[in-house]
PyMOL Python script that loads the backbone (N, CA, C, O; Angstrom):
from pymol import cmd

cmd.read_pdbstr("""\
ATOM      1  N   MET A   1    -144.864 -45.011   2.845  1.00  0.00           N
ATOM      2  CA  MET A   1    -145.218 -44.799   4.236  1.00  0.00           C
ATOM      3  C   MET A   1    -146.245 -45.833   4.657  1.00  0.00           C
ATOM      4  O   MET A   1    -147.069 -46.288   3.865  1.00  0.00           O
ATOM      5  N   ASN A   2    -146.171 -46.171   5.874  1.00  0.00           N
ATOM      6  CA  ASN A   2    -147.125 -47.161   6.352  1.00  0.00           C
ATOM      7  C   ASN A   2    -148.362 -46.476   6.951  1.00  0.00           C
ATOM      8  O   ASN A   2    -148.439 -45.249   7.025  1.00  0.00           O
ATOM      9  N   ASN A   3    -149.305 -47.285   7.364  1.00  0.00           N
ATOM     10  CA  ASN A   3    -150.582 -46.769   7.863  1.00  0.00           C
ATOM     11  C   ASN A   3    -150.419 -45.965   9.153  1.00  0.00           C
ATOM     12  O   ASN A   3    -151.149 -44.997   9.367  1.00  0.00           O
ATOM     13  N   ALA A   4    -149.494 -46.339   9.999  1.00  0.00           N
ATOM     14  CA  ALA A   4    -149.303 -45.631  11.266  1.00  0.00           C
ATOM     15  C   ALA A   4    -148.849 -44.191  11.033  1.00  0.00           C
ATOM     16  O   ALA A   4    -149.232 -43.290  11.780  1.00  0.00           O
ATOM     17  N   ALA A   5    -148.039 -43.974  10.005  1.00  0.00           N
ATOM     18  CA  ALA A   5    -147.577 -42.622   9.701  1.00  0.00           C
ATOM     19  C   ALA A   5    -148.742 -41.737   9.265  1.00  0.00           C
ATOM     20  O   ALA A   5    -148.821 -40.577   9.667  1.00  0.00           O
ATOM     21  N   PHE A   6    -149.633 -42.267   8.458  1.00  0.00           N
ATOM     22  CA  PHE A   6    -150.794 -41.495   8.033  1.00  0.00           C
ATOM     23  C   PHE A   6    -151.698 -41.148   9.214  1.00  0.00           C
ATOM     24  O   PHE A   6    -152.229 -40.039   9.287  1.00  0.00           O
ATOM     25  N   VAL A   7    -151.870 -42.076  10.121  1.00  0.00           N
ATOM     26  CA  VAL A   7    -152.705 -41.833  11.305  1.00  0.00           C
ATOM     27  C   VAL A   7    -152.052 -40.753  12.175  1.00  0.00           C
ATOM     28  O   VAL A   7    -152.741 -39.855  12.659  1.00  0.00           O
ATOM     29  N   LEU A   8    -150.742 -40.830  12.376  1.00  0.00           N
ATOM     30  CA  LEU A   8    -150.058 -39.831  13.186  1.00  0.00           C
ATOM     31  C   LEU A   8    -150.121 -38.442  12.545  1.00  0.00           C
ATOM     32  O   LEU A   8    -150.278 -37.440  13.242  1.00  0.00           O
ATOM     33  N   ILE A   9    -149.998 -38.389  11.226  1.00  0.00           N
ATOM     34  CA  ILE A   9    -150.108 -37.104  10.535  1.00  0.00           C
ATOM     35  C   ILE A   9    -151.522 -36.536  10.685  1.00  0.00           C
ATOM     36  O   ILE A   9    -151.687 -35.337  10.908  1.00  0.00           O
ATOM     37  N   ALA A  10    -152.528 -37.380  10.567  1.00  0.00           N
ATOM     38  CA  ALA A  10    -153.915 -36.924  10.717  1.00  0.00           C
ATOM     39  C   ALA A  10    -154.183 -36.426  12.139  1.00  0.00           C
ATOM     40  O   ALA A  10    -154.848 -35.408  12.328  1.00  0.00           O
ATOM     41  N   ILE A  11    -153.669 -37.139  13.124  1.00  0.00           N
ATOM     42  CA  ILE A  11    -153.843 -36.713  14.515  1.00  0.00           C
ATOM     43  C   ILE A  11    -153.106 -35.398  14.765  1.00  0.00           C
ATOM     44  O   ILE A  11    -153.644 -34.506  15.421  1.00  0.00           O
ATOM     45  N   GLY A  12    -151.903 -35.271  14.257  1.00  0.00           N
ATOM     46  CA  GLY A  12    -151.130 -34.036  14.432  1.00  0.00           C
ATOM     47  C   GLY A  12    -151.822 -32.840  13.798  1.00  0.00           C
ATOM     48  O   GLY A  12    -151.889 -31.769  14.400  1.00  0.00           O
ATOM     49  N   LEU A  13    -152.339 -33.018  12.580  1.00  0.00           N
ATOM     50  CA  LEU A  13    -153.037 -31.924  11.907  1.00  0.00           C
ATOM     51  C   LEU A  13    -154.317 -31.539  12.659  1.00  0.00           C
ATOM     52  O   LEU A  13    -154.634 -30.355  12.776  1.00  0.00           O
ATOM     53  N   SER A  14    -155.035 -32.512  13.156  1.00  0.00           N
ATOM     54  CA  SER A  14    -156.266 -32.199  13.882  1.00  0.00           C
ATOM     55  C   SER A  14    -155.969 -31.462  15.190  1.00  0.00           C
ATOM     56  O   SER A  14    -156.729 -30.582  15.593  1.00  0.00           O
ATOM     57  N   VAL A  15    -154.868 -31.820  15.851  1.00  0.00           N
ATOM     58  CA  VAL A  15    -154.485 -31.116  17.079  1.00  0.00           C
ATOM     59  C   VAL A  15    -154.100 -29.672  16.757  1.00  0.00           C
ATOM     60  O   VAL A  15    -154.507 -28.752  17.466  1.00  0.00           O
ATOM     61  N   VAL A  16    -153.326 -29.470  15.707  1.00  0.00           N
ATOM     62  CA  VAL A  16    -152.908 -28.122  15.326  1.00  0.00           C
ATOM     63  C   VAL A  16    -154.112 -27.270  14.943  1.00  0.00           C
ATOM     64  O   VAL A  16    -154.212 -26.121  15.374  1.00  0.00           O
ATOM     65  N   VAL A  17    -155.023 -27.807  14.146  1.00  0.00           N
ATOM     66  CA  VAL A  17    -156.217 -27.056  13.736  1.00  0.00           C
ATOM     67  C   VAL A  17    -157.092 -26.753  14.949  1.00  0.00           C
ATOM     68  O   VAL A  17    -157.634 -25.653  15.057  1.00  0.00           O
ATOM     69  N   SER A  18    -157.237 -27.707  15.855  1.00  0.00           N
ATOM     70  CA  SER A  18    -158.031 -27.488  17.065  1.00  0.00           C
ATOM     71  C   SER A  18    -157.435 -26.374  17.925  1.00  0.00           C
ATOM     72  O   SER A  18    -158.167 -25.533  18.446  1.00  0.00           O
ATOM     73  N   LEU A  19    -156.127 -26.366  18.072  1.00  0.00           N
ATOM     74  CA  LEU A  19    -155.473 -25.307  18.850  1.00  0.00           C
ATOM     75  C   LEU A  19    -155.651 -23.933  18.212  1.00  0.00           C
ATOM     76  O   LEU A  19    -155.873 -22.946  18.914  1.00  0.00           O
ATOM     77  N   VAL A  20    -155.555 -23.865  16.894  1.00  0.00           N
ATOM     78  CA  VAL A  20    -155.730 -22.593  16.194  1.00  0.00           C
ATOM     79  C   VAL A  20    -157.154 -22.079  16.381  1.00  0.00           C
ATOM     80  O   VAL A  20    -157.353 -20.892  16.641  1.00  0.00           O
ATOM     81  N   ILE A  21    -158.141 -22.956  16.251  1.00  0.00           N
ATOM     82  CA  ILE A  21    -159.538 -22.556  16.430  1.00  0.00           C
ATOM     83  C   ILE A  21    -159.773 -22.116  17.869  1.00  0.00           C
ATOM     84  O   ILE A  21    -160.439 -21.108  18.104  1.00  0.00           O
ATOM     85  N   TRP A  22    -159.236 -22.857  18.834  1.00  0.00           N
ATOM     86  CA  TRP A  22    -159.417 -22.511  20.248  1.00  0.00           C
ATOM     87  C   TRP A  22    -158.776 -21.156  20.572  1.00  0.00           C
ATOM     88  O   TRP A  22    -159.377 -20.339  21.269  1.00  0.00           O
ATOM     89  N   LEU A  23    -157.572 -20.919  20.074  1.00  0.00           N
ATOM     90  CA  LEU A  23    -156.905 -19.653  20.338  1.00  0.00           C
ATOM     91  C   LEU A  23    -157.632 -18.474  19.681  1.00  0.00           C
ATOM     92  O   LEU A  23    -157.656 -17.373  20.230  1.00  0.00           O
ATOM     93  N   ALA A  24    -158.214 -18.706  18.525  1.00  0.00           N
ATOM     94  CA  ALA A  24    -158.901 -17.626  17.826  1.00  0.00           C
ATOM     95  C   ALA A  24    -160.248 -17.293  18.464  1.00  0.00           C
ATOM     96  O   ALA A  24    -160.703 -16.153  18.373  1.00  0.00           O
ATOM     97  N   SER A  25    -160.889 -18.262  19.103  1.00  0.00           N
ATOM     98  CA  SER A  25    -162.239 -18.028  19.622  1.00  0.00           C
ATOM     99  C   SER A  25    -162.300 -17.718  21.113  1.00  0.00           C
ATOM    100  O   SER A  25    -163.371 -17.373  21.612  1.00  0.00           O
ATOM    101  N   ARG A  26    -161.202 -17.827  21.834  1.00  0.00           N
ATOM    102  CA  ARG A  26    -161.262 -17.594  23.282  1.00  0.00           C
ATOM    103  C   ARG A  26    -161.329 -16.104  23.583  1.00  0.00           C
ATOM    104  O   ARG A  26    -160.868 -15.269  22.805  1.00  0.00           O
ATOM    105  N   LYS A  27    -161.923 -15.793  24.745  1.00  0.00           N
ATOM    106  CA  LYS A  27    -162.035 -14.406  25.168  1.00  0.00           C
ATOM    107  C   LYS A  27    -160.702 -13.924  25.704  1.00  0.00           C
ATOM    108  O   LYS A  27    -159.950 -14.713  26.277  1.00  0.00           O
ATOM    109  N   PRO A  28    -160.391 -12.648  25.533  1.00  0.00           N
ATOM    110  CA  PRO A  28    -159.135 -12.127  26.077  1.00  0.00           C
ATOM    111  C   PRO A  28    -159.166 -12.161  27.607  1.00  0.00           C
ATOM    112  O   PRO A  28    -160.192 -11.847  28.210  1.00  0.00           O
ATOM    113  N   GLN A  29    -158.081 -12.530  28.222  1.00  0.00           N
ATOM    114  CA  GLN A  29    -157.991 -12.635  29.674  1.00  0.00           C
ATOM    115  C   GLN A  29    -157.016 -11.599  30.216  1.00  0.00           C
ATOM    116  O   GLN A  29    -155.908 -11.930  30.637  1.00  0.00           O
ATOM    117  N   THR A  30    -157.438 -10.365  30.201  1.00  0.00           N
ATOM    118  CA  THR A  30    -156.616  -9.313  30.778  1.00  0.00           C
ATOM    119  C   THR A  30    -156.969  -9.171  32.244  1.00  0.00           C
ATOM    120  O   THR A  30    -157.877  -9.842  32.735  1.00  0.00           O
ATOM    121  N   PHE A  31    -156.275  -8.322  32.932  1.00  0.00           N
ATOM    122  CA  PHE A  31    -156.551  -8.085  34.344  1.00  0.00           C
ATOM    123  C   PHE A  31    -157.957  -7.530  34.544  1.00  0.00           C
ATOM    124  O   PHE A  31    -158.641  -7.891  35.501  1.00  0.00           O
ATOM    125  N   MET A  32    -158.382  -6.661  33.649  1.00  0.00           N
ATOM    126  CA  MET A  32    -159.673  -5.996  33.799  1.00  0.00           C
ATOM    127  C   MET A  32    -160.834  -6.795  33.215  1.00  0.00           C
ATOM    128  O   MET A  32    -161.986  -6.428  33.449  1.00  0.00           O
ATOM    129  N   SER A  33    -160.589  -7.862  32.472  1.00  0.00           N
ATOM    130  CA  SER A  33    -161.686  -8.567  31.820  1.00  0.00           C
ATOM    131  C   SER A  33    -162.634  -9.207  32.831  1.00  0.00           C
ATOM    132  O   SER A  33    -163.848  -9.190  32.630  1.00  0.00           O
ATOM    133  N   SER A  34    -162.099  -9.772  33.914  1.00  0.00           N
ATOM    134  CA  SER A  34    -162.987 -10.380  34.905  1.00  0.00           C
ATOM    135  C   SER A  34    -163.768  -9.308  35.658  1.00  0.00           C
ATOM    136  O   SER A  34    -164.920  -9.536  36.029  1.00  0.00           O
ATOM    137  N   ILE A  35    -163.175  -8.162  35.885  1.00  0.00           N
ATOM    138  CA  ILE A  35    -163.874  -7.061  36.545  1.00  0.00           C
ATOM    139  C   ILE A  35    -164.970  -6.528  35.634  1.00  0.00           C
ATOM    140  O   ILE A  35    -166.068  -6.219  36.098  1.00  0.00           O
ATOM    141  N   ASP A  36    -164.683  -6.421  34.355  1.00  0.00           N
ATOM    142  CA  ASP A  36    -165.690  -5.969  33.401  1.00  0.00           C
ATOM    143  C   ASP A  36    -166.849  -6.953  33.310  1.00  0.00           C
ATOM    144  O   ASP A  36    -168.004  -6.537  33.229  1.00  0.00           O
ATOM    145  N   ASP A  37    -166.558  -8.252  33.323  1.00  0.00           N
ATOM    146  CA  ASP A  37    -167.614  -9.265  33.318  1.00  0.00           C
ATOM    147  C   ASP A  37    -168.505  -9.134  34.547  1.00  0.00           C
ATOM    148  O   ASP A  37    -169.729  -9.200  34.440  1.00  0.00           O
ATOM    149  N   PHE A  38    -167.896  -8.949  35.708  1.00  0.00           N
ATOM    150  CA  PHE A  38    -168.657  -8.807  36.950  1.00  0.00           C
ATOM    151  C   PHE A  38    -169.534  -7.563  36.908  1.00  0.00           C
ATOM    152  O   PHE A  38    -170.695  -7.610  37.314  1.00  0.00           O
ATOM    153  N   GLU A  39    -168.992  -6.456  36.424  1.00  0.00           N
ATOM    154  CA  GLU A  39    -169.759  -5.224  36.348  1.00  0.00           C
ATOM    155  C   GLU A  39    -170.941  -5.374  35.390  1.00  0.00           C
ATOM    156  O   GLU A  39    -172.031  -4.875  35.670  1.00  0.00           O
ATOM    157  N   ARG A  40    -170.736  -6.051  34.276  1.00  0.00           N
ATOM    158  CA  ARG A  40    -171.812  -6.263  33.308  1.00  0.00           C
ATOM    159  C   ARG A  40    -172.920  -7.119  33.912  1.00  0.00           C
ATOM    160  O   ARG A  40    -174.100  -6.845  33.691  1.00  0.00           O
ATOM    161  N   GLU A  41    -172.557  -8.155  34.674  1.00  0.00           N
ATOM    162  CA  GLU A  41    -173.556  -9.001  35.312  1.00  0.00           C
ATOM    163  C   GLU A  41    -174.317  -8.243  36.395  1.00  0.00           C
ATOM    164  O   GLU A  41    -175.523  -8.439  36.544  1.00  0.00           O
ATOM    165  N   MET A  42    -173.642  -7.387  37.150  1.00  0.00           N
ATOM    166  CA  MET A  42    -174.315  -6.614  38.184  1.00  0.00           C
ATOM    167  C   MET A  42    -175.299  -5.615  37.570  1.00  0.00           C
ATOM    168  O   MET A  42    -176.373  -5.381  38.124  1.00  0.00           O
ATOM    169  N   LYS A  43    -174.939  -5.036  36.443  1.00  0.00           N
ATOM    170  CA  LYS A  43    -175.861  -4.131  35.767  1.00  0.00           C
ATOM    171  C   LYS A  43    -177.082  -4.874  35.244  1.00  0.00           C
ATOM    172  O   LYS A  43    -178.184  -4.327  35.224  1.00  0.00           O
ATOM    173  N   ALA A  44    -176.889  -6.120  34.821  1.00  0.00           N
ATOM    174  CA  ALA A  44    -178.010  -6.900  34.328  1.00  0.00           C
ATOM    175  C   ALA A  44    -178.946  -7.315  35.459  1.00  0.00           C
ATOM    176  O   ALA A  44    -180.148  -7.469  35.243  1.00  0.00           O
ATOM    177  N   LEU A  45    -178.406  -7.495  36.657  1.00  0.00           N
ATOM    178  CA  LEU A  45    -179.225  -7.940  37.784  1.00  0.00           C
ATOM    179  C   LEU A  45    -179.992  -6.813  38.462  1.00  0.00           C
ATOM    180  O   LEU A  45    -181.094  -7.036  38.963  1.00  0.00           O
ATOM    181  N   GLY A  46    -179.447  -5.641  38.488  1.00  0.00           N
ATOM    182  CA  GLY A  46    -180.101  -4.553  39.213  1.00  0.00           C
ATOM    183  C   GLY A  46    -179.984  -3.250  38.480  1.00  0.00           C
ATOM    184  O   GLY A  46    -179.322  -3.133  37.449  1.00  0.00           O
ATOM    185  N   ARG A  47    -180.656  -2.267  39.055  1.00  0.00           N
ATOM    186  CA  ARG A  47    -180.613  -0.960  38.414  1.00  0.00           C
ATOM    187  C   ARG A  47    -179.350  -0.224  38.841  1.00  0.00           C
ATOM    188  O   ARG A  47    -178.740  -0.542  39.862  1.00  0.00           O
ATOM    189  N   ASP A  48    -178.979   0.746  38.055  1.00  0.00           N
ATOM    190  CA  ASP A  48    -177.808   1.563  38.338  1.00  0.00           C
ATOM    191  C   ASP A  48    -178.210   2.650  39.333  1.00  0.00           C
ATOM    192  O   ASP A  48    -179.094   3.447  39.021  1.00  0.00           O
ATOM    193  N   PRO A  49    -177.596   2.717  40.523  1.00  0.00           N
ATOM    194  CA  PRO A  49    -178.008   3.724  41.501  1.00  0.00           C
ATOM    195  C   PRO A  49    -177.757   5.156  41.041  1.00  0.00           C
ATOM    196  O   PRO A  49    -178.381   6.076  41.570  1.00  0.00           O
ATOM    197  N   SER A  50    -176.895   5.371  40.106  1.00  0.00           N
ATOM    198  CA  SER A  50    -176.624   6.727  39.634  1.00  0.00           C
ATOM    199  C   SER A  50    -177.567   7.157  38.518  1.00  0.00           C
ATOM    200  O   SER A  50    -177.473   8.283  38.029  1.00  0.00           O
ATOM    201  N   SER A  51    -178.485   6.263  38.105  1.00  0.00           N
ATOM    202  CA  SER A  51    -179.382   6.616  37.007  1.00  0.00           C
ATOM    203  C   SER A  51    -180.472   7.582  37.437  1.00  0.00           C
ATOM    204  O   SER A  51    -181.025   8.291  36.596  1.00  0.00           O
ATOM    205  N   GLY A  52    -180.798   7.629  38.733  1.00  0.00           N
ATOM    206  CA  GLY A  52    -181.802   8.555  39.216  1.00  0.00           C
ATOM    207  C   GLY A  52    -183.223   8.068  39.011  1.00  0.00           C
ATOM    208  O   GLY A  52    -184.163   8.787  39.349  1.00  0.00           O
ATOM    209  N   ARG A  53    -183.413   6.894  38.478  1.00  0.00           N
ATOM    210  CA  ARG A  53    -184.750   6.346  38.279  1.00  0.00           C
ATOM    211  C   ARG A  53    -185.266   5.779  39.589  1.00  0.00           C
ATOM    212  O   ARG A  53    -184.492   5.192  40.345  1.00  0.00           O
ATOM    213  N   PRO A  54    -186.547   5.938  39.880  1.00  0.00           N
ATOM    214  CA  PRO A  54    -187.088   5.347  41.100  1.00  0.00           C
ATOM    215  C   PRO A  54    -187.165   3.837  40.973  1.00  0.00           C
ATOM    216  O   PRO A  54    -187.261   3.295  39.872  1.00  0.00           O
ATOM    217  N   SER A  55    -187.121   3.174  42.102  1.00  0.00           N
ATOM    218  CA  SER A  55    -187.215   1.723  42.075  1.00  0.00           C
ATOM    219  C   SER A  55    -188.648   1.303  41.767  1.00  0.00           C
ATOM    220  O   SER A  55    -189.580   2.089  41.933  1.00  0.00           O
ATOM    221  N   ARG A  56    -188.815   0.089  41.329  1.00  0.00           N
ATOM    222  CA  ARG A  56    -190.130  -0.416  40.960  1.00  0.00           C
ATOM    223  C   ARG A  56    -190.710  -1.287  42.067  1.00  0.00           C
ATOM    224  O   ARG A  56    -191.145  -2.408  41.806  1.00  0.00           O
ATOM    225  N   SER A  57    -190.721  -0.802  43.262  1.00  0.00           N
ATOM    226  CA  SER A  57    -191.293  -1.576  44.349  1.00  0.00           C
ATOM    227  C   SER A  57    -192.793  -1.323  44.415  1.00  0.00           C
ATOM    228  O   SER A  57    -193.285  -0.321  43.896  1.00  0.00           O
ATOM    229  N   ARG A  58    -193.508  -2.226  45.050  1.00  0.00           N
ATOM    230  CA  ARG A  58    -194.954  -2.110  45.147  1.00  0.00           C
ATOM    231  C   ARG A  58    -195.318  -1.422  46.457  1.00  0.00           C
ATOM    232  O   ARG A  58    -195.837  -2.058  47.375  1.00  0.00           O
ATOM    233  N   ARG A  59    -195.053  -0.161  46.540  1.00  0.00           N
ATOM    234  CA  ARG A  59    -195.383   0.605  47.736  1.00  0.00           C
ATOM    235  C   ARG A  59    -196.761   1.231  47.577  1.00  0.00           C
ATOM    236  O   ARG A  59    -197.182   1.586  46.476  1.00  0.00           O
ATOM    237  N   ARG A  60    -197.434   1.353  48.678  1.00  0.00           N
ATOM    238  CA  ARG A  60    -198.742   2.002  48.656  1.00  0.00           C
ATOM    239  C   ARG A  60    -198.571   3.510  48.777  1.00  0.00           C
ATOM    240  O   ARG A  60    -197.559   4.009  49.269  1.00  0.00           O
ATOM    241  N   ALA A  61    -199.567   4.197  48.323  1.00  0.00           N
ATOM    242  CA  ALA A  61    -199.543   5.649  48.407  1.00  0.00           C
ATOM    243  C   ALA A  61    -199.620   6.068  49.869  1.00  0.00           C
ATOM    244  O   ALA A  61    -200.202   5.352  50.685  1.00  0.00           O
ATOM    245  N   PRO A  62    -199.044   7.212  50.211  1.00  0.00           N
ATOM    246  CA  PRO A  62    -199.122   7.679  51.599  1.00  0.00           C
ATOM    247  C   PRO A  62    -200.577   7.890  52.006  1.00  0.00           C
ATOM    248  O   PRO A  62    -201.390   8.382  51.223  1.00  0.00           O
ATOM    249  N   GLY A  63    -200.887   7.514  53.228  1.00  0.00           N
ATOM    250  CA  GLY A  63    -202.235   7.693  53.747  1.00  0.00           C
ATOM    251  C   GLY A  63    -203.128   6.483  53.571  1.00  0.00           C
ATOM    252  O   GLY A  63    -204.236   6.465  54.108  1.00  0.00           O
ATOM    253  N   ILE A  64    -202.692   5.475  52.843  1.00  0.00           N
ATOM    254  CA  ILE A  64    -203.486   4.267  52.657  1.00  0.00           C
ATOM    255  C   ILE A  64    -202.933   3.198  53.583  1.00  0.00           C
ATOM    256  O   ILE A  64    -201.756   2.842  53.514  1.00  0.00           O
ATOM    257  N   ASP A  65    -203.790   2.700  54.438  1.00  0.00           N
ATOM    258  CA  ASP A  65    -203.386   1.688  55.401  1.00  0.00           C
ATOM    259  C   ASP A  65    -203.701   0.314  54.817  1.00  0.00           C
ATOM    260  O   ASP A  65    -204.855   0.062  54.472  1.00  0.00           O
ATOM    261  N   PRO A  66    -202.725  -0.582  54.691  1.00  0.00           N
ATOM    262  CA  PRO A  66    -203.003  -1.902  54.115  1.00  0.00           C
ATOM    263  C   PRO A  66    -203.989  -2.698  54.961  1.00  0.00           C
ATOM    264  O   PRO A  66    -204.613  -3.632  54.457  1.00  0.00           O
ATOM    265  N   ARG A  67    -204.143  -2.350  56.231  1.00  0.00           N
ATOM    266  CA  ARG A  67    -205.095  -3.080  57.068  1.00  0.00           C
ATOM    267  C   ARG A  67    -206.524  -2.741  56.691  1.00  0.00           C
ATOM    268  O   ARG A  67    -207.431  -3.515  56.996  1.00  0.00           O
ATOM    269  N   ASP A  68    -206.756  -1.603  56.034  1.00  0.00           N
ATOM    270  CA  ASP A  68    -208.110  -1.265  55.587  1.00  0.00           C
ATOM    271  C   ASP A  68    -208.619  -2.290  54.587  1.00  0.00           C
ATOM    272  O   ASP A  68    -209.796  -2.650  54.620  1.00  0.00           O
ATOM    273  N   ASP A  69    -207.756  -2.764  53.703  1.00  0.00           N
ATOM    274  CA  ASP A  69    -208.140  -3.790  52.738  1.00  0.00           C
ATOM    275  C   ASP A  69    -208.507  -5.082  53.447  1.00  0.00           C
ATOM    276  O   ASP A  69    -209.450  -5.760  53.040  1.00  0.00           O
ATOM    277  N   LEU A  70    -207.781  -5.435  54.500  1.00  0.00           N
ATOM    278  CA  LEU A  70    -208.045  -6.650  55.248  1.00  0.00           C
ATOM    279  C   LEU A  70    -209.389  -6.553  55.955  1.00  0.00           C
ATOM    280  O   LEU A  70    -210.155  -7.517  55.975  1.00  0.00           O
ATOM    281  N   ASP A  71    -209.674  -5.394  56.532  1.00  0.00           N
ATOM    282  CA  ASP A  71    -210.957  -5.215  57.217  1.00  0.00           C
ATOM    283  C   ASP A  71    -212.110  -5.314  56.226  1.00  0.00           C
ATOM    284  O   ASP A  71    -213.146  -5.893  56.555  1.00  0.00           O
ATOM    285  N   ALA A  72    -211.962  -4.775  55.041  1.00  0.00           N
ATOM    286  CA  ALA A  72    -213.016  -4.819  54.029  1.00  0.00           C
ATOM    287  C   ALA A  72    -213.249  -6.249  53.582  1.00  0.00           C
ATOM    288  O   ALA A  72    -214.398  -6.627  53.353  1.00  0.00           O
ATOM    289  N   ARG A  73    -212.218  -7.055  53.449  1.00  0.00           N
ATOM    290  CA  ARG A  73    -212.384  -8.451  53.045  1.00  0.00           C
ATOM    291  C   ARG A  73    -213.084  -9.253  54.130  1.00  0.00           C
ATOM    292  O   ARG A  73    -213.882 -10.139  53.823  1.00  0.00           O
ATOM    293  N   GLU A  74    -212.803  -8.962  55.377  1.00  0.00           N
ATOM    294  CA  GLU A  74    -213.431  -9.724  56.464  1.00  0.00           C
ATOM    295  C   GLU A  74    -214.908  -9.412  56.574  1.00  0.00           C
ATOM    296  O   GLU A  74    -215.679 -10.273  56.998  1.00  0.00           O
ATOM    297  N   GLU A  75    -215.334  -8.206  56.206  1.00  0.00           N
ATOM    298  CA  GLU A  75    -216.741  -7.843  56.265  1.00  0.00           C
ATOM    299  C   GLU A  75    -217.554  -8.604  55.254  1.00  0.00           C
ATOM    300  O   GLU A  75    -218.736  -8.859  55.488  1.00  0.00           O
ATOM    301  N   HIS A  76    -216.955  -8.984  54.115  1.00  0.00           N
ATOM    302  CA  HIS A  76    -217.683  -9.652  53.046  1.00  0.00           C
ATOM    303  C   HIS A  76    -217.679 -11.166  53.196  1.00  0.00           C
ATOM    304  O   HIS A  76    -218.263 -11.855  52.359  1.00  0.00           O
ATOM    305  N   ARG A  77    -217.064 -11.695  54.197  1.00  0.00           N
ATOM    306  CA  ARG A  77    -217.038 -13.143  54.374  1.00  0.00           C
ATOM    307  C   ARG A  77    -218.377 -13.617  54.922  1.00  0.00           C
ATOM    308  O   ARG A  77    -218.995 -12.916  55.723  1.00  0.00           O
ATOM    309  N   PRO A  78    -218.841 -14.802  54.501  1.00  0.00           N
ATOM    310  CA  PRO A  78    -220.112 -15.339  55.014  1.00  0.00           C
ATOM    311  C   PRO A  78    -220.019 -15.850  56.430  1.00  0.00           C
ATOM    312  O   PRO A  78    -221.012 -16.326  56.981  1.00  0.00           O
TER     313      PRO A  78
END
""", "prot")
cmd.dss("prot")
cmd.show_as("cartoon", "prot")
cmd.util.cbc("prot")
cmd.orient("prot")
C-alpha cells in the first residue's frame, strides 16, 4: 500500500471515532427536553411561587416612614 492509503485510513478512523464520541456524549433531544431546560433555568433565576416562602425584598416595617431617615440625616449636616 502506498502512503495515501494509510493517510485515508487514518482520516477515516478518526472520523468514525469522532462520530461515536459525539453521539455518545450529546444530550437527548426529545420534544420535552427543551421545555425541561427552560423550566430548570427559570427555577434557578427565581423562586417558585408555589413554595409559599416570602420574597426577600427590602421592605420597611409598617409604620416606618423612609422620609424620617432623610430628615434625621439633614439635621446632622454642617
